[in-house]
C-alpha positions as CSV (number, residue, x, y, z in Angstrom):
1,M,92.7,95.2,159.0
2,A,92.1,91.9,160.9
3,V,94.4,93.0,163.7
4,C,92.7,96.4,164.0
5,A,89.3,94.7,164.1
6,R,90.4,92.4,166.9
7,L,91.8,95.3,169.0
8,C,88.8,97.6,168.3
9,G,86.4,94.9,169.6
10,V,88.0,94.7,173.0
11,G,89.7,98.1,173.6
12,Q,88.6,101.6,174.6
13,S,90.3,103.5,171.8
14,R,87.9,106.0,170.3
15,R,90.1,106.4,167.2
16,C,90.1,102.7,166.5
17,R,86.3,102.6,167.0
18,R,85.8,105.5,164.6
19,R,88.0,103.8,162.0
20,Q,86.0,100.6,162.4
21,R,82.7,102.4,161.9
22,H,84.1,104.2,158.9
23,N,85.3,100.9,157.4
24,Q,82.0,99.4,158.0
25,Q,80.2,102.1,156.1
26,D,82.7,102.0,153.2
27,Q,83.2,98.3,152.9
28,G,79.7,96.8,153.6
29,S,80.0,93.1,153.5
30,D,83.7,93.2,154.4
31,S,82.9,94.6,157.8
32,D,80.5,91.8,158.4
33,M,83.3,89.3,157.7
34,E,85.6,91.1,160.2
35,E,82.9,90.9,162.9
36,E,82.5,87.2,162.3
37,E,86.3,86.8,162.6
38,E,86.2,88.8,165.8
39,E,83.5,86.5,167.3
40,Q,85.6,83.5,166.5
41,I,88.7,84.9,168.3
42,V,87.1,86.7,171.3
43,G,83.9,84.6,171.6
44,P,80.3,85.8,171.9
45,T,79.4,88.1,174.8
46,Q,77.3,86.5,177.5
47,G,74.6,88.4,179.3
48,D,71.2,88.1,181.0
49,G,68.8,86.6,178.5
50,G,71.3,87.0,175.7
51,A,70.6,90.8,175.5
52,A,74.3,91.7,175.5
53,G,75.0,89.3,172.7
54,A,72.2,90.7,170.6
55,A,73.3,94.2,171.3
56,A,76.9,93.4,170.3
57,A,75.6,92.0,167.0
58,A,73.6,95.1,166.4
59,G,76.5,97.5,166.5
60,P,79.5,98.8,168.5
61,S,79.3,100.9,171.6
62,V,80.7,104.4,171.7
63,A,83.2,105.6,174.4
64,R,82.5,108.8,176.3
65,E,85.1,111.4,177.0
66,D,85.6,110.0,180.6
67,G,86.2,106.5,179.2
68,S,82.8,105.0,180.2
69,C,80.7,103.2,177.8
70,H,77.5,104.6,176.2
71,V,74.5,102.6,175.4
72,N,74.5,101.6,171.7
73,R,71.7,101.9,169.2
74,A,70.3,98.5,170.1
75,G,70.0,99.4,173.8
76,A,73.0,97.3,174.9
77,L,74.0,97.7,178.5
78,D,77.1,99.7,179.4
79,R,79.6,98.7,182.1
80,G,77.2,99.6,184.8
81,G,74.7,96.9,183.5
82,T,74.6,93.2,184.0
83,G,76.8,92.4,181.0
84,P,80.4,91.3,181.6
85,P,83.0,94.2,181.6
86,R,85.1,94.6,178.5
87,P,88.9,94.3,178.9
88,Q,90.5,97.6,179.9
89,S,94.0,96.8,178.6
90,L,96.0,94.2,176.8
91,A,96.8,92.5,180.0
92,D,93.0,91.7,180.4
93,L,92.8,89.8,177.1
94,P,92.7,86.0,177.2
95,P,96.1,84.3,176.6
96,E,95.1,82.8,173.2
97,L,94.4,86.3,171.9
98,L,97.7,87.6,173.3
99,V,99.5,84.8,171.5
100,E,97.9,85.9,168.2
101,I,98.9,89.6,168.8
102,F,102.5,88.9,169.9
103,S,103.0,86.6,166.9
104,L,102.6,89.6,164.7
105,L,105.3,91.6,166.4
106,P,109.0,91.6,165.2
107,G,111.1,89.2,167.3
108,T,113.4,92.0,168.3
109,A,110.4,93.7,170.0
110,L,109.3,90.7,172.1
111,P,112.0,91.1,174.8
112,S,110.7,94.6,175.6
113,V,107.1,93.2,175.7
114,A,108.3,90.6,178.3
115,L,109.3,93.5,180.6
116,V,105.7,94.6,181.0
117,G,104.8,91.9,183.6
118,K,104.8,88.3,184.6
119,K,101.8,87.4,182.4
120,F,103.4,88.7,179.3
121,R,106.7,87.0,180.1
122,Q,105.0,83.6,180.5
123,I,103.0,84.0,177.3
124,L,106.2,84.8,175.4
125,N,107.5,81.3,176.2
126,T,104.8,79.9,173.9
127,E,106.3,78.0,171.0
128,T,103.7,79.2,168.5
129,I,105.0,82.8,168.8
130,W,108.6,82.0,168.0
131,R,107.7,79.5,165.4
132,R,105.8,82.1,163.5
133,R,108.6,84.6,163.9
134,C,111.2,82.1,162.5
135,M,109.0,81.5,159.5
136,A,108.0,85.1,158.8
137,E,111.4,86.7,159.3
138,F,113.7,84.0,158.1
139,D,111.5,81.8,155.8
140,M,112.2,78.7,157.9
141,K,109.9,76.1,156.4
142,E,110.7,72.9,158.4
143,D,109.0,72.1,161.7
144,L,111.3,71.2,164.6
145,R,108.8,68.7,165.9
146,R,108.1,67.1,162.5
147,M,111.2,66.6,160.3
148,E,109.6,64.1,157.9
149,V,109.4,65.8,154.6
150,G,107.4,64.2,151.7
151,G,108.1,60.7,152.9
152,V,111.8,61.3,153.2
153,S,113.3,60.9,156.6
154,S,115.4,63.7,158.1
155,R,118.5,61.5,157.9
156,D,118.2,61.0,154.2
157,L,117.2,64.6,153.6
158,Y,120.3,65.7,155.4
159,V,122.7,63.3,153.7
160,K,121.4,64.1,150.2
161,R,121.2,67.9,150.6
162,V,124.0,69.0,152.9
163,N,126.7,66.4,152.8
164,P,126.3,63.7,150.1
165,R,129.6,62.1,151.0
166,V,128.5,61.1,154.5
167,K,127.6,57.5,155.0
168,S,124.2,56.6,156.5
169,G,125.8,55.2,159.6
170,R,127.4,58.5,160.6
171,F,124.3,60.7,160.8
172,K,124.0,60.5,164.6
173,K,127.1,62.6,165.1
174,L,126.0,65.2,162.5
175,L,122.3,65.8,163.1
176,P,121.2,68.1,166.0
177,D,119.2,66.9,169.0
178,Y,115.7,67.9,167.9
179,E,114.1,66.6,171.1
180,H,115.6,69.3,173.3
181,M,115.4,72.3,170.9
182,D,112.7,74.9,170.8
183,Y,111.9,77.8,168.4
184,K,112.8,80.5,170.9
185,D,116.4,79.2,171.2
186,V,116.7,78.8,167.4
187,Y,115.6,82.4,167.0
188,K,117.6,83.8,169.8
189,R,120.9,81.9,169.4
190,L,121.0,81.0,165.7
191,L,118.8,83.0,163.3
192,H,118.9,86.5,164.9
193,P,122.7,86.6,165.7
194,F,123.6,85.6,162.1
195,R,120.8,87.5,160.2
196,H,123.4,89.9,158.8
197,I,125.1,87.2,156.7
198,L,121.9,86.1,154.9
199,G,121.8,86.9,151.2
200,L,124.2,87.1,148.2
201,W,127.9,87.5,148.5
202,Q,131.0,87.7,146.3
203,P,134.1,85.9,147.6
204,D,137.4,87.7,147.3
205,I,139.3,85.1,145.3
206,G,141.4,87.4,143.1
207,P,140.2,87.6,139.5
208,Y,137.9,84.5,139.8
209,G,135.3,85.9,142.2
210,G,132.2,83.8,142.7
211,L,128.6,83.7,144.0
212,L,127.7,82.7,147.5
213,N,124.1,82.4,148.8
214,V,123.6,82.2,152.5
215,V,120.2,80.9,153.4
216,V,118.2,79.4,156.3
217,D,117.8,75.7,155.4
218,G,115.7,73.9,158.0
219,L,117.7,74.0,161.2
220,F,120.8,75.2,159.4
221,I,122.2,78.4,158.1
222,I,124.1,77.2,155.0
223,G,126.5,79.0,152.7
224,W,126.0,77.6,149.2
225,M,128.6,78.3,146.6
226,Y,126.8,78.6,143.2
227,L,128.9,77.1,140.4
228,P,128.1,77.5,136.6
229,P,127.2,74.3,134.7
230,H,129.9,72.4,132.9
231,D,131.0,74.1,129.7
232,P,129.4,74.5,127.3
233,R,126.0,73.4,128.7
234,V,124.7,76.9,129.4
235,E,121.1,75.7,129.8
236,D,121.8,73.3,132.6
237,P,120.9,74.4,136.2
238,M,123.5,75.9,138.5
239,R,125.6,73.5,140.7
240,R,125.6,74.1,144.5
241,R,128.4,73.2,146.9
242,P,128.1,73.9,150.7
243,L,131.1,75.9,152.0
244,F,130.0,76.3,155.7
245,R,127.0,75.7,157.9
246,I,125.8,77.0,161.3
247,H,123.6,75.0,163.6
248,M,122.9,74.0,167.2
249,L,124.0,70.6,168.3
250,E,124.0,69.2,171.9
251,S,124.5,72.7,173.5
252,N,122.3,75.7,173.1
253,E,125.0,77.7,171.3
254,A,125.4,78.0,167.6
255,T,128.3,76.1,166.0
256,V,130.1,77.0,162.8
257,E,131.5,74.2,160.7
258,C,133.6,74.3,157.5
259,M,132.2,72.0,154.8
260,Y,135.1,72.3,152.4
261,G,137.2,69.2,151.7
262,H,136.3,65.5,151.6
263,K,136.3,64.4,155.2
264,G,133.0,65.8,156.3
265,P,132.2,68.8,158.4
266,H,134.8,70.2,160.8
267,K,135.5,73.2,163.1
268,G,135.3,76.7,161.6
269,D,134.6,80.2,162.5
270,I,132.8,83.3,161.1
271,Q,133.8,86.9,161.8
272,T,131.5,89.9,161.1
273,G,133.5,93.1,161.5
274,K,132.7,95.6,158.7
275,K,129.3,96.3,157.4
276,D,128.3,94.2,154.4
277,E,131.3,92.0,154.8
278,F,132.2,88.9,156.7
279,S,135.0,86.3,156.8
280,T,135.1,82.5,157.2
281,K,138.0,80.6,158.7
282,C,138.7,76.9,158.8
283,N,140.3,75.6,162.0
284,Q,141.1,72.1,160.7
285,T,142.6,72.4,157.2
286,D,143.9,68.8,157.4
287,H,140.3,67.8,156.5
288,H,140.9,69.4,153.1
289,R,143.8,67.2,152.2
290,M,143.5,63.8,150.4
291,P,145.6,60.7,150.9
292,G,146.9,60.8,147.3
293,G,148.3,64.3,147.7
294,R,147.9,67.3,145.4
295,Q,147.6,65.2,142.3
296,E,144.5,63.4,143.6
297,E,143.1,66.7,144.9
298,F,143.6,68.2,141.4
299,R,141.9,65.3,139.7
300,T,138.9,65.5,142.0
301,W,138.7,69.3,141.7
302,L,138.9,69.0,137.9
303,E,136.1,66.5,137.7
304,E,133.8,68.7,139.9
305,E,134.8,72.0,138.2
306,W,134.8,70.9,134.6
307,G,133.2,67.5,134.5
308,R,136.0,65.8,132.7
309,T,139.7,64.7,133.1
310,L,142.7,66.7,132.0
311,E,143.3,64.2,129.2
312,E,139.9,65.0,127.7
313,I,140.8,68.6,127.4
314,F,142.9,68.8,124.2
315,H,143.4,72.5,124.0
316,E,146.8,73.2,125.6
317,H,145.9,76.9,126.4
318,M,142.8,75.7,128.3
319,Q,144.8,73.2,130.2
320,E,147.2,76.0,131.4
321,L,144.2,78.1,132.5
322,I,142.6,75.3,134.4
323,L,145.9,74.4,136.2
324,M,146.4,78.1,137.0
325,K,143.0,78.4,138.5
326,F,143.4,75.3,140.7
327,I,146.8,76.6,142.1
328,Y,145.4,80.0,142.8
329,T,142.0,79.1,144.4
330,S,143.5,76.3,146.6
331,Q,145.3,79.0,148.5
332,Y,142.0,80.2,149.9
333,D,140.9,76.9,151.6
334,N,141.8,78.4,155.0
335,C,140.2,81.8,155.1
336,L,137.9,83.7,152.8
337,T,136.4,87.2,152.8
338,Y,132.9,87.9,151.3
339,R,131.3,91.2,150.3
340,R,127.6,91.7,149.9
341,I,126.0,92.0,146.5
342,Y,122.4,92.8,145.5
343,L,120.1,91.7,142.7
344,P,119.3,94.7,140.4
345,P,115.9,96.3,141.1
346,L,113.2,96.1,138.4
347,M,112.3,99.5,137.1
348,P,109.2,100.3,135.0
349,S,111.3,101.4,132.0
350,D,113.4,98.2,131.8
351,L,113.3,96.4,128.5
352,F,113.0,93.1,130.2
353,H,113.7,91.7,133.7
354,P,117.3,92.3,134.9
355,G,119.0,89.6,137.0
356,L,121.8,87.0,136.9
357,F,122.9,85.1,133.8
358,K,125.4,82.4,133.0
359,G,127.4,82.8,129.7
360,T,130.1,81.2,127.6
361,Y,133.5,82.8,127.6
362,G,135.6,80.7,125.2
363,S,138.4,78.8,126.8
364,H,137.6,80.3,130.2
365,G,134.4,78.3,130.4
366,L,131.1,79.5,131.8
367,E,130.9,82.6,133.9
368,I,128.2,84.4,135.8
369,V,127.2,88.0,135.0
370,M,124.7,90.5,136.5
371,L,122.6,92.3,134.0
372,S,121.1,95.7,135.0
373,F,119.6,98.7,133.3
374,H,120.8,102.3,133.7
375,G,118.6,104.7,131.7
376,I,119.2,103.9,128.0
377,Y,122.1,101.6,128.8
378,L,122.1,97.9,129.5
379,R,125.2,96.7,131.4
380,A,126.5,93.2,132.4
381,T,129.0,93.0,135.3
382,K,131.0,89.9,136.0
383,L,130.4,88.0,139.2
384,T,132.9,85.4,138.2
385,G,135.9,86.2,136.2
386,D,139.2,85.0,134.7
387,P,142.8,86.2,134.5
388,N,142.0,88.4,131.5
389,V,138.9,90.2,132.7
390,P,138.4,89.7,136.4
391,A,135.2,89.5,138.4
392,G,133.6,92.9,139.1
393,Q,134.4,94.4,135.7
394,L,131.9,95.7,133.2
395,T,132.0,93.0,130.5
396,L,129.2,94.3,128.3
397,D,127.9,97.9,127.8
398,V,125.0,98.2,125.4
399,D,123.4,101.4,124.1
400,L,119.7,100.8,123.8
401,S,119.3,104.0,121.8
402,R,121.2,102.5,118.9
403,P,119.4,99.4,117.5
404,V,120.8,97.5,114.6
405,V,118.5,96.3,111.9
406,L,119.6,92.9,110.7
407,P,119.8,92.1,106.9
408,D,118.3,89.0,105.4
409,L,119.6,85.6,106.4
410,E,121.9,85.4,103.4
411,H,123.7,88.6,104.3
412,Q,123.7,87.7,108.0
413,R,125.9,84.8,107.2
414,N,128.5,87.2,105.9
415,I,130.8,88.5,108.7
416,E,131.9,91.4,106.5
417,E,128.3,92.7,106.1
418,L,127.6,92.4,109.9
419,S,130.9,94.2,110.7
420,R,130.1,97.0,108.3
421,L,126.8,97.6,110.1
422,V,128.2,97.6,113.6
423,L,131.4,99.4,112.8
424,G,129.4,102.1,111.1
425,V,127.5,102.7,114.4
426,H,130.8,102.6,116.3
427,A,132.3,105.2,114.1
428,E,129.3,107.5,114.7
429,V,129.6,107.0,118.5
430,Q,133.2,107.9,118.4
431,R,132.6,111.0,116.3
432,E,129.9,112.2,118.6
433,E,132.1,111.7,121.7
434,Q,134.9,113.7,120.0
435,E,132.6,116.6,119.2
436,Q,131.2,116.7,122.7
437,A,134.7,116.7,124.2
438,K,135.8,119.5,121.8
439,D,132.7,121.8,121.9
440,A,130.7,121.2,125.1
441,P,131.9,122.4,128.5
442,A,132.6,119.7,131.1
443,A,129.6,120.7,133.2
444,G,127.3,120.7,130.2
445,R,128.4,117.3,129.1
446,G,127.8,115.9,132.5
447,A,124.2,117.4,132.6
448,A,123.5,116.0,129.1
449,E,124.8,112.6,129.9
450,G,122.7,112.5,133.1
451,A,119.6,113.5,131.2
452,C,120.1,110.7,128.8
453,G,120.8,108.2,131.5
454,N,117.5,109.0,133.2
455,A,115.4,108.6,130.1
456,S,113.2,105.6,129.7
457,A,114.9,102.7,127.9
458,A,111.5,101.4,126.7
459,D,110.8,104.8,125.0
460,W,114.2,104.8,123.3
461,V,113.7,101.2,122.0
462,E,110.1,101.8,120.8
463,E,111.1,104.8,118.8
464,G,113.4,102.7,116.7
465,R,116.6,104.7,116.7
466,V,117.3,107.9,118.6
467,A,120.8,109.3,119.2
468,C,121.5,111.4,122.3
469,S,120.9,114.8,120.9
470,D,121.1,118.2,122.6
471,S,117.7,117.8,124.3
472,C,118.1,114.0,124.9
473,Q,114.3,113.6,124.8
474,P,112.8,110.5,123.1
475,G,110.2,111.0,120.5
476,P,106.6,109.8,120.7
477,S,106.0,106.1,120.9
478,T,104.0,104.7,117.9
479,S,103.5,101.2,119.3
480,T,103.3,99.5,122.7
481,S,103.1,95.9,121.3
482,P,106.1,93.6,121.7
483,P,108.4,93.4,118.7
484,E,108.0,90.5,116.4
485,A,110.7,87.9,116.3
486,Q,113.0,88.0,113.3
487,P,115.2,85.2,111.9
488,F,118.8,85.1,113.2
489,V,121.9,83.2,112.2
490,L,125.5,83.4,113.2
491,P,127.9,84.7,110.5
492,L,130.3,82.2,109.1
493,G,133.6,82.3,110.8
494,V,132.2,83.3,114.2
495,M,133.1,80.7,116.8
496,A,130.5,79.6,119.4
497,R,131.0,77.3,122.4
498,N,127.4,76.3,122.2
499,E,126.0,75.2,118.9
500,V,122.4,75.3,120.1
501,Y,121.2,78.9,120.2
502,P,117.8,80.4,119.4
503,R,117.2,81.0,115.7
504,T,115.0,84.0,116.1
505,C,115.6,87.3,118.0
506,R,113.5,90.2,119.2
507,K,116.0,93.1,119.0
508,C,119.7,93.8,118.3
509,F,121.7,96.7,119.6
510,Y,125.1,98.2,119.3
511,G,127.4,97.6,122.3
512,T,130.9,97.1,123.4
513,G,132.6,94.3,125.2
514,L,135.7,94.4,127.5
515,I,138.8,92.5,126.4
516,A,142.3,92.5,128.0
517,G,145.5,90.7,128.1
518,H,146.6,88.3,130.8
519,G,146.6,90.0,134.2
520,F,144.0,92.5,133.0
521,T,146.6,94.3,131.0
522,S,145.8,96.8,128.1
523,P,142.0,96.6,128.6
524,E,139.9,98.1,125.8
525,R,136.3,98.1,124.8
526,T,135.7,96.5,121.4
527,P,132.5,96.9,119.3
528,G,130.0,94.1,119.1
529,L,126.3,93.2,118.6
530,F,123.9,92.5,121.5
531,V,121.2,90.1,120.4
532,L,118.1,89.8,122.6
533,F,116.4,86.4,122.0
534,D,113.8,86.4,124.7
535,E,113.2,87.2,128.3
536,D,115.8,84.6,129.5
537,H,118.4,84.5,126.7
538,F,120.6,86.9,125.0
539,G,123.9,86.8,123.1
540,F,126.8,89.0,122.1
541,I,129.0,88.8,119.0
542,W,132.5,89.9,119.6
543,L,133.5,91.2,116.2
544,E,137.3,91.6,116.9
545,L,137.5,88.1,118.5
546,K,135.1,86.6,116.0
547,S,133.4,84.7,118.7
548,F,129.8,84.5,120.2
549,S,128.7,84.3,123.8
550,L,125.3,82.9,124.7
551,Y,123.8,83.8,128.1
552,S,121.0,82.0,129.9
553,R,119.1,83.3,133.0
554,L,119.6,81.8,136.5
555,T,116.2,80.6,137.6
556,D,117.2,79.9,141.3
557,Q,115.1,81.6,144.0
558,L,117.5,83.9,145.9
559,A,116.1,85.2,149.2
560,H,117.4,88.3,151.1
561,A,119.1,89.4,147.8
562,H,117.2,92.4,146.4
563,A,118.6,95.9,146.6
564,P,116.7,98.4,148.9
565,N,116.8,101.0,146.1
566,M,118.6,101.8,142.8
567,E,121.1,104.2,144.6
568,R,122.2,101.4,146.9
569,F,122.6,99.0,143.9
570,E,124.7,101.4,141.9
571,A,126.9,102.1,144.9
572,M,127.5,98.3,145.1
573,L,128.4,98.1,141.4
574,F,130.9,100.9,141.9
575,N,132.5,99.2,144.8
576,M,132.7,95.9,142.9
577,Q,134.8,97.5,140.2
578,S,137.1,99.1,142.8
579,W,137.7,95.7,144.4
580,T,139.3,94.3,141.3
581,S,140.9,97.5,139.8
């Protein structure tokens, strides 16, 4: 609205003028505010005896069919009078107003604007335009001319955030030359060429996967690997480790550096061939090696990955899993391929906010899952995995149309009582699936399943318990208030990696969890109980394994990560499973 008001006050477009008059009639005082803003940008009109200025304040003029101006209601002079002529085109506007207009255009459109003429080309060299485009399009927050942030110098900021191993005396070789850099070069040679790699990615590291977030961080584009907290501290924040960075040093060209290893940044490369996929390559892998050889590398990796030494891990099976992961992942220190992933979109029918969660997986430690809603189903897909169930697989599949009412606390402690409740629902599900497979045609089954999948999950939950019948339509909702919390306790004999878990829950539902042998052999879905504690915590009781997994939400702000639509997100999930199948 502000942009339209500015242009309407200086141009000759009848359509814009009519829209302005219409907005003035509808908005009242709002139009007065826009006129005041226009006066501040364009300046008051000067005329003989101030007549033109008074006329401009009284109301806008109306353009005739031939483009000439008509005398307005207050008797203001037209172009044939003594008042100054109004600008006839954008080129007639003052430079400061053109800077404001060009700052609102996408950076990709500015080169075309520069072709209009010399004046536009000169104005487009203004730092203000490119600084605003860098901030608006890439969320770059730091000023190239003022790198002091909150009393912390740029040297200390860089050393603490990007490369904590660098000594303070080495910063001169690592920081770019801010004196000779401008926002136009940063936009043209750094941000725009590498815009396609911003966002969330999953590295192709066999069954282990991972979570990479590529962001604009000051003058850098940095690829941060997100690592779960040390087991079993599921409530701790995620750990971040830089894998690569892109920046501009002495030259005006972007430079890619590998951050892996313990000898500081070194030469690397990034290749962007296929859509939603890119690869990184290290050109100096000797920087990854340590003087003490593989044993020292393993001890350092173990301390960073698990927060303890091998001697402190008493479980022999866990020691084997840890050593296996180190040997496997160390093969990828030269080249890695990443595939784009999206955060699940929030739908009005979702029971609570979908997103990323970190959860306990027994001897495999903490892993990251993506929780999303699909009609009446809640599903959790692994972003990080293990040799049994790799990354990309559907670890939890919960049916929100089948809630489980928990007994009193005394009976909750009995694993046999809980198993009886869940297995009863499981038997009913299997019986319905067998009847559908026997009686219903394939096309009819597909249509019925699709109708159930498109139903509102909130409606199914509020109803209490509704099975997917022939019509698959939920009954009327009797209450819209949030469910009251009920006491919850783990049954005796169920192992939990984290002793601290919420003692009340909002809802419980029947679901299945995926288990498999080593190498993802003989996979099967086993029944269990999904427990929703609150918006940021849920759990799952694996009845066959007699174990409990607690999940806690990732609270990190992840830019450039949301899916354009649900169809795009579901296609991404399908591709993730095909990568690891």
